[in-house]
Backbone as CSV, one residue per row, in Angstrom:
resi,resn,N_x,N_y,N_z,CA_x,CA_y,CA_z,C_x,C_y,C_z
1,MET,31.498,175.099,26.584,32.267,174.568,25.452,31.860,173.117,25.216
2,LYS,31.575,172.815,23.962,31.105,171.474,23.613,32.293,170.531,23.458
3,ILE,32.243,169.377,24.180,33.351,168.416,24.134,33.061,167.354,23.076
4,ASN,34.018,167.143,22.195,33.921,166.103,21.169,34.380,164.788,21.801
5,MET,33.399,163.956,22.202,33.709,162.729,22.917,34.529,161.751,22.071
6,CYS,34.197,161.689,20.780,34.934,160.772,19.883,36.404,161.157,19.812
7,GLY,36.631,162.471,19.714,38.004,162.947,19.645,38.751,162.673,20.929
8,LEU,38.050,162.811,22.065,38.676,162.568,23.364,39.048,161.104,23.532
9,VAL,38.136,160.221,23.124,38.407,158.776,23.205,39.593,158.415,22.339
10,LEU,39.650,158.984,21.139,40.756,158.711,20.224,42.081,159.175,20.810
11,LEU,42.046,160.351,21.453,43.252,160.902,22.061,43.750,160.010,23.198
12,VAL,42.798,159.530,24.032,43.171,158.651,25.146,43.769,157.338,24.642
13,CYS,43.143,156.776,23.606,43.647,155.506,23.039,45.046,155.676,22.462
14,THR,45.242,156.818,21.789,46.559,157.090,21.210,47.617,157.186,22.295
15,TRP,47.258,157.850,23.400,48.208,158.004,24.521,48.538,156.645,25.142
16,ILE,47.532,155.797,25.266,47.751,154.463,25.839,48.689,153.644,24.959
17,LEU,48.416,153.678,23.643,49.265,152.920,22.722,50.697,153.427,22.747
18,PHE,50.848,154.748,22.824,52.180,155.352,22.871,52.918,154.930,24.136
19,SER,52.199,154.914,25.261,52.804,154.537,26.544,53.215,153.072,26.549
20,VAL,52.316,152.208,26.024,52.615,150.770,25.966,53.828,150.512,25.102
21,ASN,53.921,151.231,23.977,55.036,151.051,23.056,56.352,151.461,23.718
22,ASN,56.323,152.595,24.429,57.529,153.049,25.125,57.936,152.072,26.219
23,PHE,56.930,151.522,26.913,57.203,150.576,27.989,57.822,149.299,27.430
24,SER,57.274,148.875,26.292,57.784,147.659,25.646,59.228,147.839,25.216
25,GLN,59.524,149.034,24.673,60.883,149.292,24.229,61.854,149.312,25.405
26,SER,61.382,149.832,26.543,62.242,149.883,27.719,62.560,148.486,28.238
27,LEU,61.620,147.526,28.024,61.858,146.149,28.464,62.935,145.470,27.642
28,ASP,63.137,145.956,26.409,64.134,145.352,25.535,65.554,145.697,25.963
29,ASN,65.676,146.626,26.908,66.993,147.002,27.425,67.963,147.376,26.308
30,GLY,67.520,148.222,25.425,68.414,148.704,24.378,68.624,147.734,23.246
31,LYS,67.789,146.721,23.121,67.950,145.749,22.052,67.118,146.136,20.838
32,LEU,67.655,145.810,19.677,66.960,146.038,18.419,66.880,144.726,17.657
33,GLU,65.985,144.701,16.670,65.948,143.514,15.822,67.285,143.367,15.117
34,LEU,67.783,142.152,15.077,69.081,141.893,14.466,69.116,142.362,13.018
35,LYS,67.998,142.180,12.334,67.925,142.608,10.943,68.181,144.112,10.821
36,THR,67.630,144.890,11.744,67.813,146.340,11.726,69.275,146.705,11.960
37,ILE,69.899,145.998,12.916,71.316,146.266,13.205,72.188,145.933,12.002
38,LEU,71.922,144.816,11.364,72.710,144.413,10.207,72.566,145.399,9.050
39,GLU,71.345,145.901,8.871,71.132,146.865,7.791,71.877,148.168,8.079
40,LYS,71.932,148.565,9.354,72.681,149.763,9.721,74.163,149.554,9.486
41,MET,74.647,148.347,9.843,76.053,148.024,9.603,76.353,148.012,8.096
42,ARG,75.391,147.519,7.332,75.564,147.474,5.880,75.778,148.883,5.330
43,THR,74.960,149.824,5.837,75.043,151.208,5.375,76.365,151.846,5.776
44,GLU,76.796,151.569,7.015,77.994,152.217,7.533,79.294,151.624,6.995
45,THR,79.272,150.324,6.694,80.523,149.657,6.312,80.605,149.276,4.841
46,GLY,79.460,149.197,4.176,79.465,148.761,2.787,79.511,147.257,2.643
47,LEU,79.471,146.549,3.769,79.461,145.089,3.710,78.096,144.604,3.245
48,ASN,78.101,143.510,2.494,76.858,142.938,1.986,76.488,141.718,2.825
49,PHE,75.621,141.941,3.819,75.208,140.836,4.673,74.157,139.987,3.957
50,ILE,74.428,138.700,3.858,73.537,137.783,3.156,72.941,136.822,4.180
51,TYR,71.625,136.816,4.279,70.956,135.956,5.252,69.508,135.756,4.828
52,GLY,68.873,134.761,5.376,67.461,134.520,5.109,66.632,134.947,6.302
53,ASP,65.404,135.357,6.045,64.526,135.749,7.149,64.312,134.595,8.121
54,ASN,64.368,133.355,7.605,64.199,132.198,8.489,65.396,132.011,9.414
55,ILE,66.533,132.624,9.049,67.727,132.549,9.884,67.716,133.650,10.940
56,VAL,67.488,134.874,10.502,67.517,136.020,11.406,66.206,136.155,12.158
57,GLY,65.094,135.947,11.419,63.775,135.990,12.046,63.542,137.279,12.804
58,HIS,63.012,137.163,14.014,62.763,138.328,14.862,63.723,138.356,16.043
59,ILE,64.930,137.854,15.810,65.946,137.862,16.864,66.318,139.295,17.209
60,LYS,66.440,139.552,18.494,66.872,140.873,18.936,68.271,140.775,19.522
61,ALA,69.054,141.824,19.267,70.441,141.836,19.720,70.754,143.187,20.345
62,ASP,71.885,143.250,21.008,72.316,144.460,21.698,72.605,145.558,20.677
63,SER,71.884,146.667,20.790,72.045,147.762,19.831,73.383,148.468,19.985
64,ASN,74.086,148.208,21.092,75.406,148.823,21.286,76.394,148.351,20.232
65,ASN,76.068,147.212,19.607,76.966,146.690,18.579,76.946,147.535,17.313
66,THR,76.012,148.453,17.230,75.962,149.331,16.047,76.977,150.458,16.172
67,GLU,77.495,150.653,17.376,78.488,151.711,17.590,79.892,151.133,17.430
68,ASN,80.762,151.930,16.806,82.164,151.518,16.630,82.262,150.100,16.078
69,PHE,81.604,149.898,14.952,81.549,148.549,14.380,82.931,148.004,14.084
70,ASN,83.152,146.750,14.461,84.337,146.005,14.042,83.963,144.531,13.989
71,GLU,84.849,143.742,13.472,84.534,142.330,13.268,84.334,141.595,14.587
72,GLU,85.038,142.039,15.625,84.894,141.405,16.932,83.484,141.613,17.483
73,ASN,82.934,142.822,17.281,81.564,143.110,17.708,80.570,142.228,16.964
74,LEU,80.803,142.091,15.655,79.918,141.270,14.827,79.950,139.824,15.309
75,LYS,81.144,139.319,15.567,81.297,137.933,16.000,80.579,137.695,17.330
76,LYS,80.770,138.622,18.279,80.144,138.480,19.592,78.628,138.554,19.486
77,MET,78.129,139.512,18.707,76.686,139.688,18.575,76.041,138.437,17.976
78,LEU,76.639,137.918,16.912,76.066,136.741,16.265,76.199,135.504,17.148
79,ASN,77.307,135.412,17.854,77.501,134.277,18.750,76.443,134.252,19.843
80,ASP,76.083,135.436,20.361,75.031,135.518,21.376,73.678,135.065,20.830
81,CYS,73.522,135.156,19.521,72.264,134.750,18.872,72.353,133.343,18.292
82,ASN,73.440,132.616,18.647,73.683,131.266,18.128,73.815,131.265,16.607
83,LEU,74.441,132.324,16.101,74.683,132.454,14.672,76.183,132.597,14.433
84,ALA,76.588,132.382,13.183,77.983,132.552,12.795,78.012,133.216,11.424
85,TYR,79.204,133.549,10.960,79.321,134.229,9.664,80.579,133.744,8.944
86,LYS,80.594,134.019,7.640,81.773,133.697,6.847,81.898,134.717,5.729
87,PHE,83.116,135.252,5.567,83.379,136.214,4.501,83.623,135.489,3.188
88,PHE,83.038,136.022,2.141,83.317,135.572,0.781,83.783,136.800,0.024
89,GLY,85.089,136.819,-0.289,85.648,138.029,-0.874,85.820,139.077,0.220
90,ASN,85.791,140.353,-0.174,86.008,141.436,0.789,84.723,142.011,1.347
91,LYS,83.601,141.789,0.670,82.372,142.484,1.055,81.214,141.569,1.439
92,ASP,81.140,140.390,0.841,80.003,139.518,1.105,80.195,138.753,2.413
93,VAL,79.180,138.861,3.279,79.229,138.181,4.576,77.975,137.316,4.718
94,VAL,78.152,135.998,4.675,77.020,135.081,4.785,76.808,134.743,6.264
95,ILE,75.566,134.895,6.711,75.218,134.605,8.102,74.415,133.310,8.145
96,PHE,74.774,132.425,9.067,74.109,131.120,9.126,74.000,130.667,10.580
97,LYS,73.096,129.723,10.797,72.925,129.175,12.135,74.074,128.234,12.460
98,LYS,74.493,128.273,13.712,75.518,127.330,14.147,74.932,125.937,14.166
99,SER,75.688,125.001,13.663,75.215,123.616,13.704,75.475,123.063,15.091
100,ILE,74.488,122.387,15.626,74.626,121.761,16.940,75.036,120.311,16.730
101,LYS,76.242,120.026,17.087,76.754,118.674,16.914,76.312,117.796,18.069
102,LYS,75.668,116.731,17.715,75.255,115.783,18.740,76.433,114.886,19.091
103,ARG,76.734,114.901,20.338,77.848,114.079,20.781,77.441,112.614,20.800
104,LYS,78.221,111.831,20.088,77.908,110.407,20.035,78.379,109.718,21.311
105,ASN,77.579,108.779,21.735,77.977,107.992,22.890,79.138,107.083,22.522
106,SER,79.996,106.866,23.470,81.080,105.919,23.255,81.110,104.970,24.444
107,GLY,81.430,103.723,24.152,81.415,102.712,25.201,82.814,102.344,25.656
108,THR,82.936,102.046,26.921,84.222,101.625,27.485,84.047,100.278,28.181
109,VAL,85.079,99.441,28.051,85.063,98.136,28.704,86.211,98.086,29.708
110,VAL,85.874,97.849,30.958,86.890,97.710,32.012,86.941,96.243,32.423
111,ILE,88.144,95.671,32.383,88.302,94.246,32.692,89.077,94.063,33.995
112,LYS,88.554,93.206,34.837,89.223,92.886,36.110,89.458,91.378,36.181
113,ASN,90.679,90.995,36.467,91.033,89.573,36.582,90.960,89.114,38.037
114,ILE,90.402,87.927,38.244,90.302,87.355,39.591,90.697,85.880,39.513
115,LEU,91.669,85.486,40.311,92.067,84.084,40.353,91.116,83.290,41.236
116,GLU,90.838,82.059,40.829,89.932,81.233,41.622,90.576,80.882,42.968
117,ASN,91.854,80.500,42.937,92.578,80.194,44.172,93.776,81.130,44.262
118,ASP,93.552,82.263,44.872,94.595,83.282,44.911,95.481,83.077,46.144
119,SER,96.572,82.386,45.925,97.520,82.176,47.022,98.860,82.763,46.620
120,GLY,99.721,82.907,47.583,101.011,83.527,47.313,101.898,82.702,46.399
121,ASN,101.590,81.408,46.236,102.437,80.538,45.417,102.089,80.610,43.929
122,ILE,100.955,81.231,43.603,100.493,81.254,42.211,100.939,82.537,41.520
123,ILE,101.567,82.354,40.367,101.855,83.495,39.486,100.812,83.454,38.381
124,GLU,99.945,84.447,38.352,98.821,84.397,37.417,99.270,84.477,35.969
125,PRO,98.468,83.915,35.058,98.827,83.947,33.637,98.837,85.372,33.096
126,LYS,99.689,85.618,32.114,99.814,86.946,31.520,99.378,86.901,30.056
127,ILE,98.531,87.858,29.677,98.064,87.912,28.289,99.203,88.321,27.368
128,ILE,99.368,87.600,26.264,100.406,87.954,25.284,99.796,88.276,23.920
129,SER,98.465,88.105,23.780,97.819,88.436,22.500,97.405,89.896,22.508
130,GLY,97.347,90.499,21.316,97.016,91.923,21.208,95.553,92.188,20.946
131,VAL,94.691,91.267,21.317,93.259,91.425,21.077,92.684,92.453,22.048
132,LEU,91.816,93.327,21.552,91.172,94.330,22.400,89.686,94.017,22.542
133,PRO,89.124,94.264,23.712,87.679,94.022,23.885,86.867,94.997,23.046
134,VAL,85.730,94.546,22.583,84.862,95.367,21.736,83.525,95.592,22.431
135,TYR,83.102,96.852,22.443,81.764,97.193,22.953,80.831,97.146,21.740
136,PRO,79.902,96.187,21.685,79.049,96.061,20.501,78.366,97.389,20.147
137,PRO,78.491,97.849,18.891,77.883,99.123,18.490,76.386,99.183,18.775
138,GLU,75.703,98.030,18.599,74.261,98.014,18.865,73.971,98.289,20.336
139,ALA,74.865,97.821,21.208,74.692,98.063,22.642,74.956,99.518,22.984
140,VAL,75.961,100.107,22.313,76.270,101.523,22.555,75.100,102.399,22.136
141,SER,74.607,102.178,20.905,73.499,103.004,20.400,72.222,102.784,21.208
142,GLY,72.101,101.607,21.826,70.919,101.323,22.630,71.103,101.635,24.106
143,ASN,72.261,102.277,24.431,72.567,102.621,25.834,72.493,101.407,26.763
144,ILE,72.953,100.253,26.253,72.933,99.019,27.054,74.242,98.901,27.828
145,GLU,74.126,98.775,29.140,75.289,98.639,30.008,75.155,97.373,30.857
146,GLY,76.245,96.983,31.465,76.171,95.831,32.350,77.545,95.260,32.643
147,THR,77.590,94.314,33.564,78.844,93.650,33.926,78.689,92.140,33.728
148,VAL,79.620,91.581,33.002,79.634,90.139,32.729,80.793,89.513,33.493
149,ARG,80.541,88.404,34.163,81.642,87.643,34.768,81.749,86.317,34.034
150,ILE,82.921,86.086,33.477,83.141,84.810,32.802,84.241,84.042,33.539
151,LYS,84.186,82.744,33.372,85.177,81.857,33.985,85.854,81.113,32.844
152,LEU,87.177,81.209,32.769,87.871,80.532,31.682,89.007,79.654,32.208
153,TYR,89.228,78.598,31.478,90.240,77.623,31.861,91.454,77.828,30.965
154,VAL,92.578,78.218,31.577,93.808,78.467,30.836,94.753,77.287,31.053
155,THR,95.187,76.704,29.951,96.029,75.496,30.030,97.502,75.844,30.223
156,THR,98.280,74.788,30.385,99.736,74.977,30.552,100.394,75.478,29.264
157,LYS,99.671,75.403,28.163,100.182,75.950,26.895,99.748,77.399,26.686
158,GLY,98.945,77.914,27.627,98.501,79.305,27.527,97.252,79.486,26.693
159,ASP,96.603,78.363,26.329,95.373,78.440,25.539,94.151,78.520,26.451
160,VAL,93.117,79.182,25.946,91.836,79.207,26.662,91.051,77.990,26.207
161,PHE,90.857,77.045,27.117,90.261,75.767,26.758,88.739,75.778,26.938
162,LYS,88.265,76.479,27.945,86.838,76.471,28.222,86.410,77.826,28.779
163,ILE,85.190,78.244,28.386,84.668,79.536,28.850,83.247,79.323,29.366
164,ILE,82.978,79.849,30.545,81.646,79.757,31.144,81.193,81.158,31.545
165,VAL,79.956,81.500,31.194,79.395,82.770,31.671,78.931,82.534,33.106
166,GLN,79.716,83.021,34.053,79.431,82.812,35.471,78.287,83.718,35.946
167,LYS,78.272,84.933,35.429,77.225,85.881,35.798,76.900,86.743,34.587
168,SER,75.660,86.655,34.141,75.250,87.399,32.944,75.053,88.889,33.246
169,SER,75.254,89.694,32.223,75.009,91.137,32.334,73.528,91.451,32.164
170,GLY,72.778,90.449,31.687,71.375,90.682,31.351,71.193,91.010,29.894
171,SER,72.313,91.126,29.173,72.262,91.425,27.738,73.045,90.365,26.983
172,ALA,72.390,89.729,26.038,73.063,88.712,25.226,74.195,89.329,24.409
173,LEU,74.023,90.592,23.995,75.052,91.285,23.214,76.347,91.402,24.014
174,LEU,76.237,91.840,25.261,77.420,92.037,26.085,78.036,90.705,26.485
175,ASP,77.194,89.737,26.828,77.709,88.418,27.197,78.491,87.795,26.046
176,SER,77.927,87.880,24.852,78.583,87.298,23.672,79.898,88.004,23.363
177,ALA,79.913,89.336,23.544,81.134,90.101,23.278,82.253,89.685,24.228
178,ALA,81.910,89.458,25.488,82.910,89.053,26.478,83.458,87.663,26.163
179,VAL,82.569,86.748,25.822,82.988,85.379,25.492,83.848,85.371,24.228
180,ASN,83.441,86.150,23.234,84.183,86.212,21.974,85.595,86.748,22.201
181,TYR,85.702,87.769,23.052,87.015,88.328,23.374,87.891,87.287,24.071
182,ALA,87.330,86.632,25.084,88.100,85.662,25.865,88.569,84.488,25.015
183,SER,87.761,84.102,24.030,88.112,82.941,23.202,89.345,83.193,22.336
184,LYS,89.697,84.474,22.135,90.829,84.813,21.265,92.113,85.077,22.047
185,LEU,92.055,84.923,23.358,93.214,85.249,24.184,94.277,84.154,24.152
186,LYS,95.507,84.599,24.302,96.645,83.693,24.427,97.463,84.165,25.614
187,TYR,97.872,83.224,26.486,98.527,83.579,27.728,99.921,82.972,27.852
188,ILE,100.750,83.613,28.673,101.871,82.912,29.299,101.245,82.168,30.470
189,PRO,101.380,80.860,30.522,100.635,80.083,31.537,100.939,80.510,32.967
190,ALA,100.022,80.149,33.835,100.219,80.399,35.266,101.287,79.459,35.798
191,LYS,101.885,79.858,36.908,102.892,79.009,37.555,102.550,78.814,39.024
192,VAL,102.796,77.600,39.494,102.685,77.300,40.927,104.005,76.669,41.355
193,ASN,104.656,77.305,42.311,105.957,76.825,42.788,106.958,76.652,41.646
194,GLY,106.889,77.601,40.692,107.855,77.608,39.597,107.510,76.715,38.430
195,LYS,106.362,76.013,38.476,105.973,75.115,37.385,104.681,75.601,36.729
196,TYR,104.634,75.460,35.388,103.416,75.833,34.665,102.267,74.940,35.099
197,CYS,101.079,75.527,35.159,99.915,74.746,35.579,98.651,75.242,34.885
198,ASN,97.658,74.348,34.829,96.333,74.754,34.355,95.660,75.567,35.472
199,ILE,94.800,76.492,35.059,94.177,77.310,36.096,92.834,77.876,35.615
200,TRP,91.916,77.980,36.551,90.659,78.670,36.274,90.843,80.158,36.614
201,LEU,90.380,80.987,35.721,90.532,82.430,35.892,89.183,83.116,35.684
202,TYR,88.835,84.023,36.547,87.610,84.820,36.375,87.963,86.169,35.742
203,LYS,87.050,86.645,34.906,87.211,87.984,34.341,85.877,88.726,34.443
204,ASP,85.928,89.901,35.016,84.754,90.773,35.053,84.875,91.801,33.934
205,PHE,83.849,91.882,33.094,83.801,92.868,32.017,82.723,93.892,32.357
206,LYS,83.145,95.096,32.658,82.185,96.164,32.948,82.033,97.025,31.702
207,TYR,80.838,96.984,31.120,80.532,97.783,29.934,79.718,99.007,30.367
208,TYR,80.225,100.198,30.069,79.437,101.374,30.405,79.609,102.463,29.350
209,ILE,78.569,103.308,29.233,78.546,104.387,28.236,79.185,105.628,28.842
210,VAL,80.262,106.094,28.214,81.044,107.207,28.745,80.228,108.490,28.808
211,ASN,79.674,108.933,27.667,78.998,110.226,27.612,77.723,110.239,28.444
212,LYS,77.109,109.108,28.580,75.871,109.013,29.374,76.129,109.428,30.811
213,HIS,77.284,109.024,31.354,77.597,109.313,32.750,78.280,110.660,32.916
214,ASN,79.035,111.097,31.890,79.704,112.396,31.979,78.731,113.547,31.914
215,SER,77.538,113.322,31.301,76.559,114.396,31.138,75.732,114.616,32.389
216,LYS,75.826,113.733,33.358,75.029,113.871,34.574,75.668,114.863,35.526
């Protein structure tokens, strides 16, 4: 019997392609292209799914969602694909990508007071002004952190008479912010043995980015 070699080669190639295709499908673990699932849902439910190929693309989803269709299945399937939907009327369903919101950094300032001569006879001055420290926006956006120590002279009238940057943070922005804050303060003066007195007071300003550290 004469063997047709061309036919045999074609048959072998066809079998290989068929086997590879079946193997590939088995790797998908029951997943189908999302577009195919949506079209099946469209046929079964009458819903008009509206989407762009650039949105759905070649995303594959769990084909089990085609069984016993309900809105909860749709929501879960799209959520797994980082997609969302919105109904317009009773039939139109627009599918869109979830927007990824970038969390903005926020800065926090922690202030610590230190008396130059901390003895039991001294009652430290108390702030009575409602001024709040400000973390410069440029420093926040630039992820600039640091600790500033300033030295200020509080008079018997509760005024800040002099301010010295005792230890720089390494950033002019942060140093200036600390000095600017301190210059606006008003105090109940310090007391020694029951009498108001002038006093040198240290303040440490720790500037740090909240989200930068929470994400670690």
